[in-house]
C-alpha positions in Angstrom: 27.9 -21.0 -73.9 26.4 -24.3 -75.0 28.8 -26.7 -76.7 27.9 -28.0 -80.1 26.3 -31.5 -80.2 28.6 -34.3 -81.3 27.1 -37.1 -83.3 28.2 -40.5 -81.7 27.6 -42.2 -85.0 30.2 -40.0 -86.8 32.9 -39.4 -84.3 33.0 -42.9 -82.9 32.4 -41.9 -79.2 30.9 -44.8 -77.3 28.0 -44.7 -74.9 29.0 -44.4 -71.3 25.7 -45.7 -70.0 22.7 -47.5 -71.7 19.1 -48.0 -70.6 17.1 -50.8 -72.3 13.8 -49.6 -73.5 11.2 -52.2 -74.4 10.0 -52.2 -78.1 12.2 -49.2 -78.9 15.9 -48.5 -79.5 17.7 -48.2 -76.1 18.6 -44.9 -74.5 22.3 -44.4 -74.5 24.2 -41.6 -72.8 27.2 -40.2 -74.7 29.8 -37.4 -74.0 27.7 -34.5 -75.2 24.2 -35.9 -75.5 22.0 -38.9 -75.5 20.2 -41.1 -78.0 16.6 -41.9 -77.4 13.4 -43.0 -79.1 12.0 -40.4 -81.4 9.0 -38.5 -80.1 5.7 -39.5 -81.7 2.7 -37.4 -82.6 1.1 -37.9 -79.1 4.4 -37.2 -77.3 5.3 -40.9 -76.7 8.1 -42.8 -78.4 7.8 -43.3 -82.1 9.8 -45.5 -84.5 13.4 -44.6 -85.0 15.7 -42.7 -82.7 17.0 -39.2 -82.2 20.0 -37.5 -80.6 19.6 -34.6 -78.2 22.5 -32.6 -76.7 22.4 -32.3 -72.9 22.5 -28.5 -73.5 19.0 -28.8 -75.0 17.5 -30.6 -72.0 15.1 -28.3 -70.1 13.4 -30.6 -67.6 13.6 -34.3 -66.8 11.2 -35.7 -64.2 9.8 -39.1 -63.1 6.0 -39.2 -62.6 3.2 -41.7 -62.3 3.2 -42.5 -66.0 6.9 -42.6 -66.5 9.7 -40.2 -67.4 8.9 -36.9 -68.9 11.7 -35.2 -70.9 11.3 -31.6 -71.9 13.7 -30.5 -74.7 14.0 -27.3 -76.7 12.6 -29.1 -79.8 9.7 -30.8 -78.1 8.8 -33.2 -75.3 8.9 -37.0 -74.8 7.1 -39.5 -72.5 8.8 -42.8 -71.7 6.3 -45.0 -69.9 7.3 -47.0 -66.8 6.4 -50.2 -68.5 8.6 -49.2 -71.5 11.5 -48.5 -69.2 11.1 -51.9 -67.5 10.1 -50.6 -64.1 10.4 -47.7 -61.6 14.1 -48.3 -60.8 15.1 -47.8 -64.4 13.1 -44.6 -64.7 14.7 -43.1 -61.5 18.2 -44.1 -62.7 17.6 -42.5 -66.1 16.4 -39.2 -64.5 19.4 -39.2 -62.1 21.8 -39.9 -64.9 20.5 -37.2 -67.3 20.5 -34.6 -64.5 24.0 -35.5 -63.6 25.1 -35.0 -67.2 23.3 -31.7 -67.4 25.0 -30.6 -64.1 28.4 -31.3 -65.6 27.9 -28.6 -68.3 29.6 -25.3 -67.8 26.4 -23.7 -66.7 25.1 -26.9 -65.1 24.4 -25.3 -61.7 22.0 -22.8 -63.2 20.3 -25.5 -65.4 19.8 -27.7 -62.4 18.4 -24.8 -60.4 15.8 -24.2 -63.2 14.9 -27.9 -63.1 14.4 -27.7 -59.4 12.2 -24.6 -59.8 10.1 -26.6 -62.4 9.9 -29.5 -60.0 8.4 -27.2 -57.4 5.8 -26.1 -60.0 4.8 -29.7 -60.5 4.6 -30.4 -56.8 2.6 -27.2 -56.0 -1.1 -27.4 -55.4 -3.1 -26.9 -58.7 -3.9 -23.2 -59.5 -7.4 -23.6 -61.0 -10.8 -22.1 -60.9 -10.9 -19.3 -63.5 -12.1 -21.4 -66.4 -14.7 -23.1 -64.3 -16.2 -19.7 -63.4 -16.0 -18.6 -67.0 -17.8 -21.7 -68.1 -20.5 -21.2 -65.4 -21.1 -17.7 -66.7 -21.5 -19.1 -70.2 -24.0 -21.6 -69.0 -26.0 -18.8 -67.2 -25.9 -16.7 -70.3 -27.1 -19.7 -72.4 -30.1 -20.1 -70.0 -30.9 -16.4 -70.2 -30.8 -16.7 -74.0 -33.4 -19.4 -73.9 -35.6 -17.6 -71.4 -35.3 -14.1 -72.9 -34.8 -13.6 -76.6 -34.3 -9.9 -75.8 -31.1 -10.7 -73.9 -29.5 -12.4 -76.9 -30.6 -9.5 -79.1 -28.9 -7.0 -76.9 -25.7 -9.1 -76.3 -24.9 -10.8 -79.6 -22.1 -9.4 -81.7 -23.2 -7.2 -84.7 -20.7 -5.3 -86.8 -23.4 -2.7 -87.6 -24.3 -2.1 -84.0 -20.8 -2.1 -82.7 -19.8 0.4 -85.3 -22.9 2.4 -84.1 -21.5 2.6 -80.6 -22.7 -0.6 -78.9 -19.2 -1.6 -77.8 -20.4 -3.9 -75.0 -21.1 -6.5 -77.6 -17.4 -7.1 -78.0 -17.5 -8.7 -74.6 -20.9 -10.1 -74.1 -21.0 -12.0 -77.5 -18.2 -14.3 -76.2 -20.6 -15.7 -73.5 -23.5 -16.6 -75.9 -23.9 -19.8 -77.8 -26.0 -21.0 -80.6 -27.0 -24.4 -79.1 -26.1 -26.9 -76.5 -23.6 -28.6 -78.8 -21.9 -25.3 -79.5 -21.7 -24.6 -75.7 -20.4 -28.1 -75.0 -17.5 -27.9 -77.5 -16.4 -24.5 -76.3 -16.9 -25.5 -72.7 -14.5 -28.5 -73.1 -12.0 -26.3 -74.7 -12.1 -23.8 -71.8 -11.8 -26.5 -69.2 -9.0 -28.6 -70.8 -6.8 -25.9 -72.4 -7.7 -23.2 -69.8 -7.0 -25.4 -66.8 -3.7 -26.4 -68.3 -2.7 -22.8 -68.9 -3.7 -21.9 -65.4 -1.5 -24.7 -64.0 1.5 -23.4 -66.0 1.2 -19.6 -65.7 -1.3 -19.0 -62.9 -4.8 -17.5 -62.8 -3.8 -13.9 -63.3 -1.9 -14.5 -66.5 -4.6 -16.8 -67.8 -7.2 -14.2 -67.1 -5.3 -11.7 -69.2 -5.0 -14.2 -72.1 -8.8 -14.9 -72.0 -9.8 -11.3 -71.8 -7.5 -10.1 -74.6 -8.5 -13.0 -76.8 -12.2 -12.3 -76.3 -11.9 -8.6 -77.3 -9.5 -9.2 -80.2 -11.7 -12.1 -81.5 -14.7 -9.9 -81.7 -12.7 -6.9 -83.0 -11.5 -9.2 -85.9 -15.2 -10.0 -86.5 -15.8 -6.3 -86.7 -13.0 -5.9 -89.3 -14.5 -8.8 -91.2 -17.9 -7.2 -91.2 -19.7 -10.2 -89.8 -23.4 -9.3 -89.4 -23.6 -11.5 -86.3 -21.3 -13.7 -84.2 -21.4 -15.4 -80.9 -19.5 -18.0 -78.9 -16.4 -18.5 -76.7 -14.2 -20.3 -79.2 -12.3 -17.0 -79.8 -11.2 -17.4 -76.2 -10.4 -21.1 -76.8 -8.3 -20.1 -79.8 -6.5 -17.5 -77.6 -5.6 -20.3 -75.1 -4.2 -22.3 -77.9 -2.2 -19.2 -79.1 -0.8 -18.8 -75.6 0.3 -22.4 -75.4 1.9 -22.3 -78.8 3.8 -19.2 -77.8 5.1 -20.9 -74.7 6.0 -24.1 -76.6 7.9 -22.3 -79.4 9.3 -19.2 -77.7 9.8 -20.1 -74.1 9.7 -23.9 -73.5 12.1 -23.5 -70.6 9.3 -21.9 -68.6 7.0 -25.0 -68.8 7.5 -28.1 -66.7 7.8 -31.2 -68.8 4.5 -32.8 -67.6 2.6 -29.8 -68.7 3.9 -29.5 -72.2 1.6 -30.5 -75.0 3.2 -32.8 -77.7 4.5 -30.3 -80.3 3.5 -32.4 -83.2 0.0 -33.0 -81.9 -0.4 -29.3 -81.2 0.4 -28.3 -84.7 -1.5 -31.1 -86.4 -4.6 -30.2 -84.3 -4.3 -26.6 -85.5 -4.0 -27.7 -89.1 -6.9 -30.0 -88.9 -9.0 -27.3 -87.2 -8.3 -25.0 -90.2 -9.1 -27.7 -92.7 -12.2 -29.1 -91.1 -13.8 -25.8 -90.1 -13.0 -24.4 -93.6 -15.7 -26.6 -95.0 -18.3 -25.8 -92.4 -20.8 -23.0 -93.0 -21.4 -20.3 -90.4 -18.0 -20.3 -88.8 -16.3 -17.0 -87.9 -12.8 -17.8 -89.1 -11.6 -14.2 -88.5 -12.7 -14.4 -84.9 -10.7 -17.6 -84.4 -7.6 -16.0 -86.0 -8.0 -12.9 -83.9 -8.4 -14.9 -80.7 -5.3 -17.0 -81.5 -3.1 -13.9 -82.2 -4.6 -12.1 -79.2 -3.8 -15.0 -76.8 -0.2 -15.3 -78.2 0.4 -11.5 -77.8 -1.0 -11.5 -74.3 1.2 -14.4 -73.3 4.3 -12.7 -74.8 3.4 -9.5 -72.7 3.1 -11.3 -69.4 5.9 -13.9 -69.7 9.1 -13.2 -67.8 11.8 -11.4 -69.7 15.0 -13.2 -70.7 16.8 -11.7 -67.7 14.3 -13.5 -65.4 14.8 -16.9 -67.0 18.2 -18.2 -65.9 17.4 -19.3 -62.3 14.3 -19.5 -60.3 10.6 -20.3 -60.6 8.9 -18.8 -63.7 6.9 -15.9 -62.3 4.2 -14.8 -64.8 3.6 -11.6 -62.9 3.9 -8.0 -64.0 3.2 -4.9 -61.9 0.4 -3.9 -64.3 -1.3 -7.3 -64.5 -3.7 -6.7 -61.6 -4.7 -3.3 -63.0 -5.2 -4.8 -66.5 -7.3 -7.7 -65.2 -9.3 -5.3 -63.0 -10.1 -3.2 -66.1 -11.1 -6.3 -68.1 -13.4 -7.5 -65.2 -15.0 -4.0 -64.9 -15.5 -3.9 -68.6 -17.3 -7.3 -68.6 -19.5 -6.3 -65.7 -20.5 -3.0 -67.3 -21.1 -4.8 -70.6 -23.4 -7.4 -69.1 -25.1 -4.6 -67.2 -25.8 -2.6 -70.3 -27.1 -5.6 -72.2 -29.3 -6.6 -69.3 -30.7 -3.1 -68.8 -31.6 -2.8 -72.5 -33.0 -6.4 -72.5 -35.2 -6.0 -69.5 -35.9 -2.3 -69.3 -39.3 -1.7 -67.8 -39.8 1.3 -70.0 -41.6 0.7 -73.3 -40.1 4.0 -74.5 -36.6 2.5 -74.2 -37.5 -0.4 -76.4 -39.2 1.9 -79.0 -36.3 4.3 -79.0 -33.9 1.5 -79.6 -35.9 0.2 -82.5 -36.2 3.6 -84.0 -32.4 4.1 -83.7 -31.9 0.9 -85.7 -34.2 2.3 -88.4 -32.0 5.4 -88.7 -28.8 3.5 -89.2 -27.8 2.8 -92.7 -26.8 -0.7 -94.0 -28.0 -2.7 -91.0 -28.2 -6.4 -91.9 -31.8 -7.7 -92.3 -31.2 -10.3 -89.7 -30.5 -7.7 -87.1 -33.7 -5.8 -88.0 -35.7 -9.0 -88.0 -34.3 -10.2 -84.6 -35.2 -6.8 -83.0 -38.7 -6.9 -84.4 -39.2 -10.5 -83.2 -38.0 -9.7 -79.6 -40.6 -6.8 -79.5 -43.4 -8.9 -81.0 -43.0 -11.9 -78.6 -42.6 -9.8 -75.4 -45.3 -9.8 -72.8 -47.8 -7.0 -73.3 -45.7 -5.1 -76.0 -46.0 -1.4 -76.1 -48.0 -0.1 -79.1 -45.3 2.4 -80.0 -42.6 -0.4 -79.9 -44.9 -2.6 -82.0 -45.1 0.2 -84.6 -41.3 0.4 -84.7 -41.1 -3.4 -84.9 -43.4 -3.3 -87.9 -41.1 -0.9 -89.7 -38.1 -3.1 -88.8 -39.8 -6.3 -90.1 -41.0 -4.6 -93.3 -37.6 -3.3 -94.1 -36.0 -6.7 -93.4 -38.5 -8.4 -95.6 -38.1 -5.9 -98.4 -34.3 -6.1 -98.4 -34.5 -9.9 -98.9 -37.0 -9.6 -101.7 -39.7 -11.3 -99.6 -37.9 -14.6 -100.1 -37.0 -15.6 -96.6 -39.8 -17.5 -94.8 -38.2 -16.8 -91.4 -38.4 -13.0 -91.9 -41.9 -13.2 -93.3 -43.0 -15.1 -90.1 -41.7 -12.2 -88.0 -43.7 -9.7 -90.0 -46.8 -11.8 -89.7 -46.3 -12.1 -85.9 -46.0 -8.3 -85.6 -49.2 -7.8 -87.7 -51.0 -10.3 -85.4 -49.8 -8.5 -82.3 -51.2 -5.3 -83.7 -54.6 -6.9 -84.2 -54.3 -7.2 -88.0 -55.2 -10.9 -88.5 -55.7 -10.5 -92.2 -52.2 -9.1 -92.7 -50.8 -11.9 -90.6 -52.5 -14.6 -92.6 -51.6 -13.1 -95.9 -47.9 -12.8 -94.9 -47.7 -16.3 -93.4 -49.1 -17.7 -96.6 -46.1 -16.3 -98.4 -43.8 -18.1 -95.9 -45.8 -21.3 -96.4 -45.4 -21.0 -100.2 -41.6 -20.8 -99.7 -41.4 -23.6 -97.2 -44.5 -25.8 -97.8 -43.2 -28.7 -95.7 -42.6 -26.8 -92.5 -45.4 -27.5 -90.0 -44.5 -24.5 -87.9 -45.8 -22.0 -90.5 -49.0 -24.0 -90.9 -49.6 -23.9 -87.2 -48.9 -20.1 -87.1 -51.6 -19.7 -89.8 -54.1 -21.7 -87.6 -53.2 -19.4 -84.7 -53.7 -16.2 -86.8 -57.1 -17.5 -87.9 -58.2 -18.2 -84.4 -58.1 -22.0 -84.7 -55.4 -22.1 -82.1 -55.2 -20.0 -78.9 -53.4 -16.6 -79.5 -51.0 -17.2 -76.6 -50.2 -20.8 -77.9 -47.3 -19.9 -80.1 -46.0 -23.2 -81.8 -42.5 -24.5 -81.3 -40.0 -23.0 -83.8 -38.8 -25.1 -86.7 -36.6 -28.1 -85.7 -34.3 -27.5 -88.6 -32.7 -24.3 -89.7 -34.4 -23.1 -92.9 -32.1 -21.7 -95.7 -31.6 -18.0 -95.6 -32.6 -16.0 -98.6 -29.8 -14.2 -100.4 -29.4 -10.5 -99.6 -28.5 -8.8 -102.9 -27.0 -5.6 -101.5 -24.7 -7.2 -99.0 -21.1 -8.4 -99.8 -20.9 -12.1 -100.8 -19.8 -14.2 -97.8 -21.7 -12.3 -95.1 -23.5 -15.1 -93.4 -26.0 -14.3 -90.7 -25.7 -16.1 -87.3 -22.0 -16.8 -87.5 -20.7 -19.0 -84.6 -17.4 -18.3 -83.1 
């Protein structure tokens, strides 16, 4: 049983050994613990000092940057320059390990440290996050090449509730722009690679898969009309790292522990900053965070496996679970791809007619489906008729006040050979957004002043969405995860 920490400042015990630390209070070893510079926000020394019992020391190791100290309450980095050289750093590590070894359970504690040493020295276990990012990049390219792929893969509460469950997986791979992809990609590489290094590829795979599904399931509960992006997975990686830091810091080698203060401050800033940004799927972030934490709790070794030996984040069912997640992703992508590039015009028409039969589908979903049909190569007449009904319903539900939706209806009319209808409808859009050159160029195209196949580039700035009176307040189309 760990002995209670004694406070040298109160009981008068003197330091048995002291290590001079530049610009900070010295490190002094006492009978039951040691005094050291207080850990700062970034994990390095801060002003002031703290006292840590030897019983709270989890891992002490010297590395290229200095001495890493892992404690139950956080972690600390003492740089080599701050310790006045390599010799001082090595002496400090040896002295602290000697004091830990003198505890009643010191042999077991040193064995755990040796196991963590082996984790640090082992070759990096990486690769999963790079593959996941590569898949996101490929999906982003497909979005740009084929609007129909995005339409069949993006998350939609209405369509998931109607049975299109593959969207719970595929929406995590889509992104709303290159900046959106870059931010999430960095999160996957930095946080995901760190988690892979700590717990291995198999456990990280489970965390990512569970986070993705739970994030989009939370979006379903929140009733989001649309959502896309991998930050639900990124939030899950954060949740897994937080669980390890708070619940099982003894399983993580000191060099791989994130500064606790930085971790919690970053989460707080994320909540505050994103809270003021429109179009953010906060429920998806929360779902991913909780999903990642729960997955980490499920895969981490039990308390009986922690006393001695290398942390083994392996369970007999882990391979089966990851196999199921992988199979689900492949099937989901296959279903979205089949619907997006089905050679049968009947399949597209039947899908559009199915949307028309569903009640309460968000106008954005109706509009997107109509647009995908209208801009397809050689659209089927039956599919165009269904697209016309979709576009008219979307326009009617927004009170004909959204220029983007009016543009879709005009495009469908034009593809059906009804130029007068197209011109009259695009005139409504121009009246709502008179400064947007795109709509003026569409009008020239509909009047034959521009080649029919020369569709102008879309607006460079997102136009404001018209309010949708019969939808709950707060439902924002095009939510990014």
